[in-house]
C-alpha positions as MATLAB code, in Angstrom:
seq = 'XXXXXXXXXXXXXXXXXXXXXXXXXXXXXXXXXXXXXXXXXXXXXXXXXXXXXXXXXXXXXXXXXXXXXXXXXXXXXXXXXXXXXXXXXXXXXXXXXXXXXXXXXXXXXXXXXXXXXXXXXXXXXXXXXXXXXXXXXXXXXXXXXXXXXXXXXXXXXXXXXXXXXXXXXXXXXXXXXXXXXXXXXXXXXXXXXXXXXXXXXXXXXXXXXXXXXXXXXXXXXXXXXXXXXXXXXXXXXXXXXXXXXXXXXXXXXXXXXXXXXXXXXXXXXXXXXXXXXXXXXXXXXXXXXXXXXXXXXXXXXXXXXXXXXXXXXXXXXXX';
ca = [
       0.000    0.000    0.000;
       2.406    2.591   -1.249;
       1.733    6.130   -0.014;
      -1.131    4.806    2.108;
       0.088    6.234    5.412;
       0.912    9.554    3.760;
      -2.642    9.889    2.504;
      -4.048    8.995    5.899;
      -1.891   11.703    7.467;
      -3.211   14.255    4.970;
      -6.767   13.169    5.712;
      -6.146   13.479    9.446;
      -4.609   16.963    9.236;
      -7.253   18.422    6.952;
     -10.201   16.940    8.750;
      -8.799   17.880   12.156;
      -8.587   21.473   10.944;
     -12.354   21.698   10.511;
     -14.670   22.688   13.340;
     -17.108   19.885   12.724;
     -15.498   16.474   13.196;
     -16.826   12.982   12.664;
     -17.084   12.525   16.417;
     -19.136   15.707   16.736;
     -21.296   14.561   13.839;
     -21.967   11.225   15.508;
     -22.578   12.891   18.889;
     -24.993   15.377   17.361;
     -27.129   12.719   15.746;
     -26.897   10.508   18.830;
     -28.292   13.341   20.958;
     -30.978   14.206   18.432;
     -32.125   10.614   18.268;
     -33.156   10.849   21.908;
     -35.836   13.378   20.970;
     -38.597   12.222   18.667;
     -39.684   14.187   15.599;
     -36.660   16.445   15.662;
     -35.202   17.158   12.232;
     -31.538   18.194   12.281;
     -30.560   21.300   10.413;
     -27.658   20.571    8.070;
     -25.375   23.580    8.214;
     -23.060   24.767    5.496;
     -20.145   23.828    7.763;
     -21.453   20.275    7.915;
     -21.977   20.058    4.173;
     -18.544   21.486    3.468;
     -16.849   19.118    5.900;
     -18.785   16.093    4.610;
     -17.921   16.901    1.013;
     -14.252   17.460    1.870;
     -14.046   14.255    3.863;
     -15.755   12.151    1.202;
     -13.450   13.579   -1.476;
     -10.342   12.832    0.568;
     -11.430    9.292    1.331;
     -12.253    8.800   -2.335;
      -8.787    9.990   -3.355;
      -7.130    7.832   -0.684;
      -8.887    4.742   -2.008;
      -8.124    5.565   -5.608;
      -4.429    6.033   -4.888;
      -4.097    2.879   -2.797;
      -1.833    0.876   -5.078;
      -2.388   -2.709   -3.998;
      -5.498   -4.743   -3.346;
      -4.728   -7.612   -0.979;
      -8.405   -8.529   -0.504;
      -9.065   -8.813   -4.223;
     -11.369  -11.725   -5.066;
      -9.902  -13.824   -7.858;
     -11.820  -16.781   -9.271;
     -13.382  -18.035  -12.491;
     -15.833  -15.115  -12.457;
     -13.360  -12.443  -11.362;
     -10.174  -12.214  -13.414;
      -7.256  -10.078  -12.295;
      -7.816   -6.519  -13.524;
      -4.990   -4.797  -11.666;
      -1.405   -4.391  -12.780;
       0.932   -6.791  -10.996;
       4.600   -5.886  -11.193;
       6.896   -8.851  -10.616;
       9.609   -6.420   -9.536;
       7.518   -5.625   -6.444;
       7.743   -9.211   -5.200;
      10.223  -10.179   -2.470;
      12.183  -13.389   -2.143;
      11.399  -15.691    0.744;
      14.505  -15.588    2.906;
      13.651  -17.614    6.011;
      13.953  -21.378    6.577;
      10.834  -21.930    4.534;
      12.824  -21.286    1.344;
      16.169  -22.885    2.268;
      14.757  -26.344    1.628;
      13.210  -25.300   -1.679;
      14.888  -26.273   -4.909;
      14.252  -22.828   -6.377;
      13.764  -19.395   -4.867;
      10.176  -18.357   -4.325;
       8.736  -14.846   -4.248;
       5.703  -13.369   -2.514;
       3.984  -10.037   -2.230;
       5.563   -7.819    0.460;
       2.166   -7.612    2.180;
       2.401  -11.229    3.350;
       6.140  -11.857    3.699;
       6.469  -10.991    7.393;
       3.404  -13.031    8.355;
       4.636  -16.072    6.447;
       8.068  -15.863    8.012;
       6.556  -15.580   11.503;
       4.323  -18.587   10.839;
       7.307  -20.738    9.875;
       9.343  -19.519   12.844;
       6.532  -20.343   15.263;
       5.946  -23.720   13.631;
       9.615  -24.602   13.928;
       9.683  -23.564   17.607;
       6.803  -25.971   18.207;
       8.672  -28.791   16.497;
       6.901  -28.545   13.141;
       9.991  -28.005   11.016;
       8.818  -29.999    8.002;
       6.660  -27.292    6.402;
       7.826  -26.048    3.007;
       6.526  -23.669    0.358;
       6.398  -25.404   -3.009;
       4.977  -22.539   -5.023;
       4.204  -18.862   -4.463;
       4.171  -15.978   -6.968;
       3.735  -16.832  -10.643;
       3.674  -14.370  -13.495;
       1.141  -14.635  -16.310;
       3.367  -16.742  -18.548;
       4.285  -19.197  -15.770;
       0.616  -19.690  -14.940;
      -0.206  -20.143  -18.615;
       2.525  -22.772  -19.009;
       1.371  -24.629  -15.887;
      -2.211  -24.752  -17.166;
      -1.210  -25.874  -20.646;
       1.106  -28.594  -19.314;
      -1.592  -29.960  -17.025;
      -4.114  -29.920  -19.849;
      -1.692  -31.722  -22.149;
      -1.108  -34.414  -19.508;
      -4.855  -34.867  -18.998;
      -5.451  -35.118  -22.751;
      -3.370  -38.303  -22.711;
      -5.891  -39.841  -20.326;
      -9.266  -38.354  -21.283;
     -11.219  -36.867  -24.146;
     -10.931  -33.083  -24.555;
     -14.013  -32.091  -22.540;
     -13.128  -34.372  -19.620;
      -9.472  -33.320  -19.718;
     -10.495  -29.652  -19.662;
     -12.827  -30.219  -16.715;
     -10.123  -32.076  -14.739;
      -7.607  -29.307  -15.454;
      -9.964  -26.523  -14.426;
     -10.626  -28.279  -11.123;
      -7.053  -27.821   -9.948;
      -5.305  -25.236  -12.129;
      -6.577  -21.748  -12.904;
      -6.141  -20.245  -16.321;
      -3.655  -17.396  -16.631;
      -5.318  -14.202  -15.463;
      -7.514  -16.078  -12.992;
      -4.956  -17.321  -10.457;
      -4.311  -15.895   -6.999;
      -0.688  -16.907   -7.415;
      -0.320  -13.996   -9.828;
      -1.043  -11.638   -6.926;
       1.838  -13.055   -4.917;
      -0.625  -13.634   -2.085;
      -1.127  -17.378   -2.496;
       1.256  -20.123   -1.418;
       1.191  -23.886   -1.855;
       2.541  -25.507    1.293;
       3.660  -29.106    1.692;
       5.894  -31.129    3.994;
       9.496  -32.231    3.531;
       8.227  -35.701    4.406;
       6.030  -35.567    1.305;
       8.063  -33.192   -0.856;
       6.050  -32.070   -3.890;
       3.352  -34.533   -2.933;
       0.121  -33.425   -1.313;
      -1.253  -36.826   -0.379;
      -2.093  -37.385    3.279;
      -1.398  -33.773    4.287;
      -4.343  -33.843    6.671;
      -2.711  -36.684    8.621;
       0.529  -34.812    9.275;
       0.706  -33.110   12.738;
       2.266  -29.962   11.300;
      -0.673  -29.512    8.950;
      -3.202  -30.132   11.672;
      -1.534  -27.279   13.550;
      -1.433  -25.163   10.363;
      -5.142  -25.601    9.651;
      -6.042  -24.565   13.198;
      -3.696  -21.585   13.410;
      -3.192  -20.148    9.911;
      -5.758  -17.380   10.474;
      -3.579  -15.933   13.240;
      -1.076  -15.078   10.520;
      -3.674  -13.665    8.151;
      -3.855  -16.843    6.050;
      -6.891  -18.790    4.891;
      -7.219  -22.308    3.506;
      -8.602  -21.024    0.231;
     -10.340  -24.109   -1.179;
     -11.755  -26.074    1.785;
     -13.473  -29.421    1.651;
     -17.224  -29.178    1.156;
     -17.098  -25.782   -0.569;
     -16.235  -27.023   -4.057;
     -19.605  -26.023   -5.508;
     -18.990  -22.461   -4.309;
     -15.314  -21.987   -5.167;
     -15.525  -24.019   -8.412;
     -12.158  -25.506   -7.418;
     -11.513  -28.967   -5.988;
     -10.476  -29.293   -2.352;
      -6.836  -28.198   -2.063;
      -5.387  -28.805    1.423;
      -2.135  -27.113    0.337;
      -3.350  -23.772   -1.041;
      -3.364  -20.817    1.367;
      -4.323  -17.227    0.576;
      -3.131  -14.213    2.531;
      -5.955  -11.848    3.521;
      -4.498  -10.285    6.640;
      -6.194   -9.667    9.940;
      -8.980   -9.503   10.954;
     -10.458  -10.752    7.669;
      -8.812  -14.179    7.816;
      -9.896  -14.687   11.435;
     -13.492  -13.661   10.719;
     -13.759  -16.076    7.770;
     -12.162  -18.901    9.767;
     -14.411  -18.398   12.789;
     -17.517  -18.256   10.611;
     -16.470  -21.405    8.701;
     -16.751  -19.639    5.364;
     -14.835  -19.781    2.128;
     -13.775  -16.464    0.628;
     -16.658  -16.344   -1.870;
     -19.142  -16.772    0.986;
     -17.506  -13.945    2.914;
     -17.657  -11.605   -0.071;
     -21.326  -12.448   -0.679;
     -22.162  -11.875    2.991;
     -20.330   -8.550    2.989;
     -22.216   -7.456   -0.132;
     -25.538   -8.452    1.432;
     -24.958   -6.848    4.842;
     -22.712   -3.982    3.642;
     -21.382   -3.437    7.175;
     -19.985   -6.215    9.384;
     -18.686   -5.579   12.897;
     -16.465   -8.243   14.370;
     -14.723   -8.754   17.740;
     -11.639  -10.924   17.441;
     -10.179  -13.346   19.978;
      -8.095  -10.517   21.461;
     -11.265   -8.509   22.149;
     -10.499   -5.951   19.466;
     -13.453   -4.589   17.520;
     -13.360   -4.088   13.743;
     -15.847   -2.939   11.153;
     -15.786   -4.029    7.519;
     -17.516   -1.727    5.030;
     -18.595   -2.821    1.577;
     -18.354    0.044   -0.921;
     -20.272   -0.625   -4.120;
     -19.834    2.708   -5.902;
     -17.194    5.106   -4.646;
     -18.746    8.231   -6.106;
     -22.113    7.697   -4.400;
     -20.969    6.520   -0.949;
     -21.206    8.992    1.948;
     -18.265    8.007    4.139;
     -18.891   10.933    6.477;
     -22.541   10.097    7.037;
     -21.710    6.437    7.673;
     -19.041    7.420   10.206;
     -16.193    5.611    8.412;
     -13.106    6.667   10.359;
     -10.497    6.495    7.640;
      -7.736    7.351   10.132;
      -8.290    3.934   11.777;
      -8.445    2.026    8.495;
      -6.073   -0.933    8.512;
      -7.005   -2.183    5.062;
      -8.405   -0.481    1.981;
      -8.705   -2.840   -0.937;
     -10.503   -3.388   -4.182;
     -12.794   -6.398   -3.809;
     -13.671   -7.031   -7.440;
     -13.804   -5.052  -10.665;
     -15.940   -2.232   -9.255;
     -16.309   -2.543   -5.474;
     -14.084   -1.978   -2.455;
     -13.807   -3.017    1.173;
     -12.546   -0.846    4.017;
     -11.545   -2.553    7.272;
     -11.493   -0.204   10.268;
     -10.172   -0.877   13.746;
     -12.666    0.443   16.306;
     -11.378   -0.197   19.834;
     -10.609   -2.777   22.460;
     -13.584   -4.292   24.255;
     -13.801   -5.412   27.868;
];
């Protein structure tokens, strides 16, 4: 999120300079709500501040340069520019055992490294990343090779269906974001059979959300994700999104659909911190000021699909 903190600072300074803040706005309407049939008078100061705030939030979102919550699937191709030069090499123990160097998006590198450090400290030192970032051409080659192998076993339609179950076409793979990793075990190197029976993976499944990761294609959700169960494929979404999805036993498509339906989701995590997730359908028609979206506490601003956005705001600690 290049320049993200700079834009938040600008928002904070300009909004703080006005005489009518979000807090005062919320307090005003809270007080008015205690008296029935009272219609608030919208002053020019309010209108000016609301317009300024909405414009600044709009510009902050537009200039946010990476979308780590972007939904990518068969219905939502990647429509953002991904620069391979922005990817960082995995430098911890998780890459030392790899035959080739792997790269990931900077947004998830620290979390992945911490996960592998913690796993090793618990005695789970067999975890290994088999695949991470892939550019368009690498994804295209992978798909074509799998299809060619399947064509030796099946007719074209069946081979295509088998390929699509496990490999995304170029332009439709989360690996191109640098936010997806395929994890295996050194005991089963480049084999994903029996992963569920390995203690390290049992720990990984139960704790991945703490590191902002989600098992992307869970068992029993195949009809929703349109991808076969993949016990090795993890997607970085960050906190608290990954924890919310894990606790609600959802796949990512279900989360996105719920967010679109409810538009605002408030969630208290296991550390008693409160967050609010806002679904923004059309930027130019959304009144951030009226809805009380505190952009200064935003921890994630991301495009969700081709036209909509999500803003995740930290609220406060709860008792």
